[in-house]
N, C-alpha and C positions, 0 to 999 in steps of 0.2 A: 459356829463352833470354833473353839480355839485350841491349838495343840500346845505341847510343852514349850515350844520356842516362841510362843506368842503369835503365831500365824493364824489368821482367821479365814474362814470360808463361809460363804452364804449359799444356800440352795433354795430354790423356789419349789414349793410343793403345791400341787393342785388337789383340791378336795371337791368332790361332787356330792351334793346333797339332793336326795330324791324324796318325794312325798311317799312315805310308807303308811300313812294313815288312810288307807283306802277302805271303803265300806266292804265288809265281808259278804260273801254270797252263801246262800243256803240252798241245799238240795231239796227236791220234792220228797216229802215223807210218804212212805207206804207201810202197809202192815202185812205180817206174815199170813194172816187170815182176816177176813172181815165177816165171816159167817159163823155165828155162835148158836149154841143150843141152850135153851133154858134148863137150868139144873145140872149142866155138865161143866165141871171145872176146866179152865183153859188159860194158857199163857199166850198172849199175842205179842210178838216182837215188833217194835217200831224200827223200820229200816230207813236208812238214808239220812239220819240225824247228824248234824255237824258236831265235831268234838267241842266241848265246852258250852254247848247250848243248853237251854232249859225248855222243856216241853210242858205245856199246860193245856187244859181243855176239859171237855165233858166226855164222859164214857158211860156206857150202859149201866143201869142199876145193878149192884152186886159186884161191879168191877172196880179196880183201883189202878190208877195211873202212877207209875214209878218212873219219873223223868231220868234219874241217874242210871237206872238199869235199862232204860229204853224198852219198858214192857208195860202191858196192861194185863193184869191177872185177876182171877176170881171166878165166881160162878154167876152167870147171868140169872137174874131173878124174874125178869119180865120180857115179853117180846117187845122189840123196839124198832120196828120197821119204819115208823114214820119220822123218827129223829135220827139223822145221821150223826156219826161221831164227829166231833170238832176238835182238832188239835192245832195248837199254835206253837211254833218253835221260835225262840228268841235268843239272839247271840249278842252279848254286850261286851 
């Protein structure tokens, strides 16, 4: 830097750079309920999802997965005891 009289001064500045591109961690997903009745409308809340993630997967017949709302809604149409729900959370 130079002042109005032409005097100069130097200053050393230290800058620390750290790695901020660390892999995100995801929490375990859970549901507000996992027991449904055929013919009874229900909303199941998906709990533990990370902000900004996308949830995909398979849900029982008659039900709809809404990733943005973190819900599974609808009216189950068949018993589905042999096929567990399968949800995947992805964060990019």
